[in-house]
C-alpha positions in Angstrom: 20.0 8.0 1.1 17.2 10.4 0.1 14.1 11.0 2.0 10.4 10.6 0.8 9.0 13.5 -0.1 4.8 14.0 -0.1 4.5 13.9 -3.5 7.0 10.4 -3.2 4.7 9.0 -0.6 2.1 9.7 -2.8 2.7 7.8 -5.4 3.9 5.0 -3.3 0.0 5.1 -2.1 -1.7 5.0 -4.3 0.4 2.0 -6.5 -0.2 0.4 -3.4 -3.6 0.9 -3.7 -3.7 -0.4 -7.5 -1.8 -3.7 -6.2 -4.6 -4.3 -3.5 -7.1 -4.0 -6.6 -4.9 -6.2 -8.9 -5.0 -9.1 -5.8 -8.4 -8.0 -5.0 -9.7 -9.7 -9.2 -7.3 -11.6 -9.9 -9.3 -15.3 -9.5 -6.2 -18.3 -9.4 -4.3 -17.7 -5.8 -3.6 -20.9 -4.2 -5.9 -20.7 -2.1 -8.5 -17.8 0.2 -6.2 -18.0 3.3 -2.8 -16.2 1.1 -5.1 -14.1 -1.0 -6.1 -12.3 2.5 -2.2 -12.5 3.2 -1.1 -10.5 0.1 -4.1 -7.6 0.8 -3.3 -7.1 4.4 0.0 -6.9 3.5 -0.3 -4.3 1.2 -2.9 -2.3 4.1 0.0 -2.8 6.8 2.3 -0.9 4.6 -0.5 2.1 3.2 -1.4 2.6 6.8 2.4 3.6 7.6 2.1 5.1 4.3 -0.6 6.7 5.2 0.9 8.0 8.2 3.9 9.6 6.9 1.9 11.6 4.1 0.3 13.2 7.7 3.8 13.5 9.3 4.7 15.0 6.3 1.2 17.6 5.8 2.1 18.1 9.6 5.6 19.9 9.0 
């Protein structure tokens, strides 16, 4: 499997920000808790990707 480079990680981070925005703006979630769980999942992955970006920049 090919490793992700800095550009790949930045694309993923940008995609996650669009996903976050879509979840925040969507009005038909089954519940508030569901919406918060989805946002938490996105934020957790975004934080991991940000960490990988910082590692790539240091290398």
